[in-house]
C-alpha positions in Angstrom: 96.9 89.6 83.8 99.3 86.7 83.8 98.3 83.5 85.5 101.0 83.8 88.1 100.1 87.4 88.8 96.5 86.4 89.2 97.3 83.6 91.6 99.5 85.9 93.7 96.7 88.6 93.8 94.2 85.9 95.0 96.6 84.6 97.6 97.3 88.1 98.9 93.6 88.8 99.1 92.9 85.6 101.1 95.7 86.4 103.5 94.7 89.9 104.4 93.6 90.7 107.9 90.0 91.8 108.3 89.7 95.0 110.4 87.2 94.8 113.1 85.5 97.9 114.4 82.5 100.1 115.1 80.6 102.0 112.5 77.7 104.5 112.2 75.0 104.9 109.6 73.7 108.5 109.6 70.6 110.1 108.1 71.6 113.6 106.9 67.9 114.7 106.8 66.6 113.6 110.2 69.9 113.5 112.1 69.2 109.9 113.3 72.2 107.6 113.9 72.5 103.9 114.0 75.6 102.2 115.4 76.9 98.7 114.7 79.9 96.4 115.3 81.6 94.1 112.9 84.6 91.8 112.6 85.1 93.1 109.0 84.8 96.8 108.3 85.8 96.3 104.7 82.5 94.6 103.7 79.8 95.9 106.1 78.8 99.0 104.2 77.9 97.0 101.1 76.0 94.4 103.2 73.9 97.1 105.0 73.2 99.0 101.8 72.2 95.8 100.0 69.8 94.7 102.8 68.3 98.2 102.9 67.8 98.2 99.1 66.2 94.8 99.3 63.9 95.9 102.2 65.3 93.2 104.5 67.3 95.2 107.1 66.7 93.9 110.6 66.9 97.4 112.0 63.2 98.5 111.5 63.8 102.1 112.2 66.7 102.3 109.8 64.7 100.5 107.1 61.7 102.8 107.6 64.0 105.9 107.4 65.7 104.5 104.3 62.3 104.1 102.6 61.2 107.6 103.6 64.4 109.5 102.9 66.0 107.6 100.1 69.6 106.2 99.8 71.2 109.6 99.1 70.2 110.8 102.6 72.5 108.3 104.3 76.2 108.1 105.0 78.5 105.4 106.4 81.2 106.3 108.9 83.9 104.1 110.6 83.9 105.3 114.2 86.7 103.1 115.5 88.9 100.4 114.1 90.3 97.9 116.6 93.9 96.7 116.6 94.2 93.0 115.4 93.8 90.5 118.2 95.1 87.0 118.4 91.9 85.7 120.0 88.4 86.0 118.6 87.2 86.0 122.2 89.2 89.1 123.0 88.2 90.8 119.8 84.5 90.1 120.4 84.7 91.4 124.0 86.4 94.6 122.8 83.8 95.0 120.0 81.0 94.7 122.6 82.6 97.1 125.0 83.4 99.8 122.3 79.9 99.3 120.8 78.3 100.1 124.1 80.5 103.2 124.5 79.6 104.6 121.0 75.9 103.8 121.2 75.7 105.7 124.5 77.9 108.6 123.4 75.8 109.1 120.2 72.4 108.1 121.6 72.1 105.8 118.7 69.9 102.9 117.7 71.4 99.5 116.8 72.0 98.5 113.2 
């Protein structure tokens, strides 16, 4: 890769918009569901799987199920992606409201 191409790729990566939204982690074996909200859907799955692998996930029920069932029993699903907002305040308020909706609709625990 040429130096100019590399610089352009790095610049484009830094300028990309992070997609905020609501996600679910599901256990295929037990049927349990955990719901979370994030300002960046692109990176949250890797972060959750890493903390689970390390045994440091703050959701105790999820961590216990992960240890019992194993990584292959879990799936990650984006439930809702929010439209980009100008204000972080508005985005966070929308995330909170939609998180409450999905948690109630699925009867889910919190990630």
